[in-house]
C-alpha positions as CSV (number, residue, x, y, z in Angstrom):
1,M,-52.1,17.2,16.2
2,D,-49.6,18.4,13.6
3,T,-47.8,21.8,13.7
4,G,-50.0,23.4,11.0
5,T,-53.2,22.5,12.9
6,H,-51.9,23.9,16.1
7,V,-51.0,27.1,14.3
8,V,-54.5,27.6,12.9
9,M,-56.0,26.8,16.3
10,G,-53.7,29.5,17.8
11,I,-55.1,32.0,15.3
12,A,-58.6,30.9,16.1
13,L,-58.2,31.5,19.8
14,G,-56.6,34.9,19.0
15,G,-59.8,35.7,17.1
16,I,-62.0,34.5,19.9
17,A,-60.0,36.6,22.3
18,T,-61.4,39.7,20.6
19,L,-64.7,39.0,22.4
20,D,-62.9,39.8,25.6
21,P,-63.6,43.5,26.2
22,V,-60.0,44.0,27.6
23,I,-58.6,42.5,24.4
24,G,-61.2,43.6,21.8
25,T,-61.1,47.3,22.7
26,D,-57.3,47.7,22.7
27,T,-55.4,47.1,19.4
28,S,-52.1,46.6,21.3
29,M,-53.7,44.0,23.6
30,A,-55.2,42.3,20.6
31,H,-51.8,41.9,19.0
32,A,-50.4,40.6,22.3
33,A,-53.2,38.1,22.7
34,M,-52.7,36.8,19.2
35,I,-49.0,36.3,19.9
36,A,-49.8,34.7,23.2
37,T,-52.3,32.2,21.7
38,L,-50.0,31.3,18.8
39,A,-47.1,30.8,21.2
40,G,-49.2,28.9,23.6
41,S,-50.6,26.6,20.9
42,Q,-47.0,25.7,19.9
43,A,-45.1,25.6,23.2
44,P,-45.8,22.0,24.3
45,D,-44.2,20.7,21.1
46,I,-40.9,22.2,22.0
47,D,-39.7,18.7,22.7
48,T,-39.7,18.0,19.0
49,V,-36.1,19.2,19.0
50,L,-35.3,15.9,20.8
51,K,-35.6,14.2,17.4
52,L,-32.3,15.8,16.6
53,K,-30.6,13.6,19.2
54,N,-32.1,10.3,18.3
55,N,-35.4,8.4,17.9
56,A,-35.1,6.7,21.2
57,V,-35.0,9.9,23.2
58,Y,-37.7,11.4,21.1
59,I,-40.1,8.5,21.5
60,R,-39.6,8.4,25.2
61,N,-40.2,12.1,25.8
62,H,-42.3,13.5,23.0
63,R,-45.7,14.7,24.4
64,G,-44.4,13.6,27.8
65,F,-43.4,16.2,30.4
66,T,-43.9,19.2,28.0
67,H,-47.6,18.2,27.9
68,S,-47.9,17.7,31.7
69,I,-49.9,19.8,34.2
70,P,-46.7,21.5,35.5
71,A,-45.6,22.4,32.0
72,V,-49.0,23.7,31.1
73,L,-48.9,26.1,34.1
74,F,-45.3,27.1,33.3
75,W,-46.1,28.0,29.6
76,S,-49.2,29.9,30.7
77,V,-47.1,32.1,33.0
78,A,-43.8,32.3,31.0
79,I,-45.4,33.4,27.7
80,P,-47.4,36.4,29.0
81,G,-44.5,37.3,31.3
82,I,-42.2,37.7,28.3
83,L,-44.9,39.6,26.4
84,M,-45.3,42.1,29.2
85,L,-41.7,43.2,28.6
86,F,-42.8,44.6,25.3
87,Y,-46.4,45.5,26.1
88,H,-45.8,47.5,29.2
89,H,-49.4,48.6,29.6
90,G,-50.9,45.2,28.9
91,N,-53.2,43.3,31.2
92,F,-51.2,40.3,32.5
93,L,-54.3,38.5,33.9
94,H,-56.1,38.5,30.6
95,L,-53.0,37.5,28.6
96,W,-52.4,34.7,31.1
97,L,-56.0,33.4,30.7
98,W,-55.8,33.3,26.9
99,T,-52.4,31.7,26.9
100,L,-53.6,29.1,29.4
101,L,-56.5,28.3,27.2
102,A,-54.2,28.0,24.1
103,V,-51.8,25.6,25.9
104,V,-54.7,23.5,27.4
105,L,-56.4,23.3,24.0
106,H,-53.1,22.0,22.5
107,V,-52.8,19.2,25.1
108,F,-56.5,18.5,25.0
109,V,-56.7,17.9,21.2
110,D,-53.5,15.8,21.3
111,I,-55.3,13.4,23.7
112,F,-57.7,12.5,20.9
113,N,-54.9,11.2,18.7
114,A,-53.7,7.6,18.7
115,Y,-50.2,8.8,19.9
116,G,-51.7,10.5,23.0
117,T,-49.9,12.5,25.7
118,Q,-48.9,12.1,29.4
119,A,-51.3,14.9,30.2
120,I,-51.9,13.8,33.8
121,R,-48.3,13.9,34.9
122,P,-47.2,14.2,37.7
123,F,-50.1,12.1,39.0
124,S,-49.4,9.4,36.5
125,K,-47.1,8.7,33.6
126,K,-49.8,6.8,31.8
127,W,-50.3,7.8,28.1
128,V,-53.8,9.1,27.5
129,A,-54.7,8.3,23.9
130,L,-58.4,8.2,22.8
131,G,-57.7,7.4,19.1
132,L,-60.5,9.5,17.7
133,I,-58.7,12.1,15.5
134,N,-55.7,11.5,13.2
135,T,-52.6,13.6,13.8
136,F,-53.6,15.5,10.7
137,D,-57.3,15.7,10.2
138,P,-58.2,17.4,6.8
139,F,-61.6,18.5,8.0
140,I,-60.3,20.2,11.1
141,F,-57.5,22.0,9.3
142,I,-59.5,23.0,6.2
143,S,-62.4,24.3,8.3
144,H,-60.0,26.5,10.2
145,L,-58.6,27.9,7.0
146,A,-62.2,28.6,5.8
147,A,-62.9,30.5,9.1
148,I,-59.7,32.5,8.7
149,A,-60.8,33.4,5.2
150,V,-64.1,34.6,6.5
151,W,-62.3,36.8,9.0
152,Y,-60.0,38.1,6.3
153,V,-63.0,39.3,4.1
154,G,-64.6,41.1,7.0
155,G,-66.3,38.5,9.2
156,H,-66.2,39.0,13.0
157,P,-63.4,36.8,14.3
158,G,-64.9,36.0,17.6
159,I,-68.3,34.9,16.3
160,T,-66.8,33.2,13.3
161,F,-64.5,31.0,15.3
162,L,-67.1,30.3,18.0
163,I,-69.4,28.9,15.2
164,L,-66.4,26.9,13.9
165,Y,-65.8,25.3,17.3
166,A,-69.4,24.5,17.8
167,V,-69.3,22.6,14.5
168,L,-66.1,20.8,15.6
169,V,-67.7,19.7,18.9
170,G,-70.4,18.0,16.7
171,Y,-67.6,16.5,14.6
172,Y,-65.9,15.0,17.6
173,G,-69.3,13.6,18.7
174,V,-69.7,11.9,15.3
175,R,-66.2,10.4,15.6
176,I,-67.1,9.0,19.1
177,I,-70.2,7.4,17.8
178,M,-68.2,5.8,14.9
179,Q,-65.6,4.4,17.3
180,L,-68.2,3.0,19.6
181,R,-69.9,1.2,16.7
182,I,-66.5,-0.4,15.7
183,K,-66.0,-1.6,19.2
184,R,-69.4,-3.2,19.3
185,R,-68.8,-4.9,16.0
186,L,-65.4,-6.2,17.2
187,R,-67.1,-7.8,20.3
188,E,-69.4,-9.6,17.9
189,L,-66.6,-10.8,15.6
190,I,-64.1,-12.0,18.2
191,D,-65.1,-15.1,20.1
192,E,-62.9,-14.4,23.1
193,D,-62.9,-12.1,26.1
194,I,-61.3,-8.9,24.8
195,E,-58.8,-7.2,27.1
196,T,-58.1,-4.1,25.1
197,I,-59.2,-2.5,21.9
198,I,-57.0,0.2,20.2
199,I,-58.6,2.0,17.3
200,S,-56.4,4.4,15.4
201,P,-57.9,6.9,13.0
202,T,-56.4,7.6,9.5
203,M,-56.6,10.7,7.3
204,K,-59.6,9.1,5.6
205,F,-62.8,9.9,7.5
206,R,-64.3,6.4,7.4
207,Q,-61.2,4.3,7.7
208,W,-59.7,3.2,11.0
209,R,-56.8,0.8,12.0
210,I,-57.6,-1.7,14.7
211,A,-55.5,-3.7,17.2
212,V,-57.3,-6.0,19.7
213,T,-55.7,-7.9,22.6
214,T,-57.2,-11.1,24.2
215,A,-55.7,-13.5,26.6
216,H,-54.2,-15.7,23.8
217,A,-54.0,-13.6,20.7
218,F,-53.5,-10.2,19.0
219,Y,-56.0,-9.4,16.2
220,V,-55.2,-6.7,13.7
221,G,-57.8,-5.3,11.4
222,R,-59.4,-2.3,9.9
223,S,-62.8,-0.6,9.5
224,L,-63.7,0.9,6.2
225,D,-67.1,2.5,5.5
226,G,-68.4,0.9,8.6
227,H,-67.3,-2.6,7.6
228,V,-64.9,-4.3,10.1
229,V,-62.4,-6.9,8.9
230,I,-59.8,-8.9,10.8
231,L,-56.6,-8.9,8.6
232,D,-54.0,-10.7,10.8
233,T,-54.0,-12.8,13.9
234,F,-51.0,-13.5,16.0
235,N,-50.6,-15.8,19.0
236,R,-49.9,-13.8,22.2
237,V,-46.6,-15.2,23.4
238,P,-44.9,-13.6,26.5
239,V,-41.5,-12.1,26.1
240,P,-39.1,-14.9,27.2
241,E,-36.7,-14.5,30.1
242,T,-33.7,-15.5,28.1
243,D,-30.2,-14.0,28.2
244,V,-30.6,-12.7,24.7
245,M,-33.9,-11.0,25.3
246,K,-32.6,-9.5,28.6
247,A,-29.6,-8.1,26.8
248,A,-31.8,-6.7,24.0
249,Q,-34.0,-4.9,26.5
250,Q,-31.0,-3.0,27.9
251,D,-30.6,-1.2,24.5
252,E,-32.0,2.3,24.5
253,N,-33.9,1.8,21.3
254,I,-35.7,-1.3,22.5
255,A,-36.4,0.2,25.9
256,A,-37.9,3.3,24.3
257,F,-40.1,1.2,22.0
258,L,-41.3,-0.9,25.0
259,S,-42.1,2.2,27.0
260,F,-44.3,3.6,24.2
261,S,-46.0,0.6,22.5
262,P,-48.9,-1.0,24.2
263,V,-49.4,-3.9,21.7
264,Y,-46.6,-5.6,19.9
265,R,-45.1,-9.0,18.9
266,W,-41.5,-10.0,19.0
267,E,-39.1,-12.2,17.0
268,V,-35.6,-13.6,17.7
269,D,-33.4,-14.9,14.9
270,T,-29.9,-16.5,15.1
271,Y,-27.4,-15.8,12.4
272,K,-23.8,-16.8,11.9
273,D,-22.3,-13.9,13.7
274,H,-25.2,-12.3,15.6
275,Y,-28.6,-12.5,17.1
276,E,-31.4,-10.3,15.9
277,V,-34.2,-9.3,18.2
278,R,-37.2,-7.4,16.7
279,F,-40.3,-5.9,18.3
280,I,-43.1,-4.9,16.0
281,D,-45.9,-2.5,16.9
282,L,-49.3,-3.8,15.7
283,R,-51.2,-0.6,15.7
284,Y,-50.1,0.8,12.4
285,R,-50.5,-1.9,9.7
286,S,-50.3,-0.3,6.3
287,K,-50.5,-2.2,3.0
288,G,-49.7,-5.5,4.8
289,H,-46.7,-4.0,6.5
290,Y,-46.0,-3.0,10.1
291,P,-43.7,0.1,9.8
292,F,-43.1,1.0,13.5
293,V,-40.4,-1.3,14.8
294,A,-37.5,-1.7,17.2
295,I,-34.6,-4.0,16.3
296,V,-31.2,-4.8,17.9
297,H,-28.3,-6.9,16.7
298,L,-26.2,-8.6,19.4
299,T,-23.0,-10.6,19.0
300,H,-23.1,-14.2,20.3
301,D,-21.4,-12.8,23.4
302,L,-24.4,-10.5,23.8
303,E,-22.6,-7.3,23.0
304,L,-24.5,-4.6,21.1
305,K,-23.6,-4.3,17.4
306,S,-26.4,-1.9,16.3
307,S,-30.0,-1.0,16.9
308,Y,-32.8,1.2,15.6
309,T,-36.3,2.2,16.4
310,G,-38.7,4.2,14.3
311,W,-40.8,4.1,11.1
312,I,-39.4,1.8,8.4
313,F,-41.4,0.9,5.2
314,S,-38.9,-1.6,3.7
315,E,-36.5,-4.2,4.9
316,E,-33.7,-2.7,2.8
317,K,-34.0,0.7,4.5
318,L,-34.0,-1.0,7.9
319,Q,-30.8,-2.9,7.2
320,K,-29.2,0.4,6.0
321,K,-30.2,2.1,9.2
322,L,-28.7,-0.8,11.2
323,K,-25.4,-0.6,9.3
324,L,-25.2,3.2,9.9
325,G,-25.7,2.5,13.6
326,S,-23.0,-0.2,13.8
327,I,-20.4,0.2,16.5
């Protein structure tokens, strides 16, 4: 989820913590618990600073180790441990439990995005992405703001946020049913054995992006108001074992893209003074355009000229990025 949603979820857990007798009967502990849940709800996204280095490092690592089981355990101990330096008479066990819940909730809700997390590391580096909830979901965010407003005007925080979370469980259930219906409709539309279906939610409640893989093709579509449409079809062509492609895959931007994207197509073009290799993620079609790409320019001697990976919404901007990255 986005940072704002994680913040309001941290506040919500701090409110629910007041139902804990150790927290609710001690103002100092209530303050500490609120800090703990807010910090715990943000801690796994500390890897966002990697974006300052470059997109390749960010793509490879964001929601990776910092969302893993060892990291969850680390945050749950480190945050209350630091707080105990300031709240000397606090109860470490209860602060630890609420911090743990905040960190676990952060990772748990991120699993429901299309981006996903490596939540089961170290047992597996597989990305777990259920594609049910957009990174920013207006209903989830606004409903938290409404519950915070109820608390502000005098409502009981614990009861208010428990009611909210009961509603959100139902909301997630509705999203699951919607996704299952789309999958059923896709199996009716596509006259091939389907290997994978990737459904990505959007900010619009009844609109979804679709990418389907079969043995011979990629199908890209959307679902709007329950109506499923296939928009593009691409032949599924294996990445060739050529010298150009092998050299391209040594580039950090291409390697990062391939480690992250489960469904993509590729292009190779030859120009007067260079080769261009392009990989295009098929999950994020928007207005006829596929904005998440990785591209590399190689000399005819297979030396790197420039490369880029990330979100680009026009060819002009992409070429500018490549020129800036020239060596």
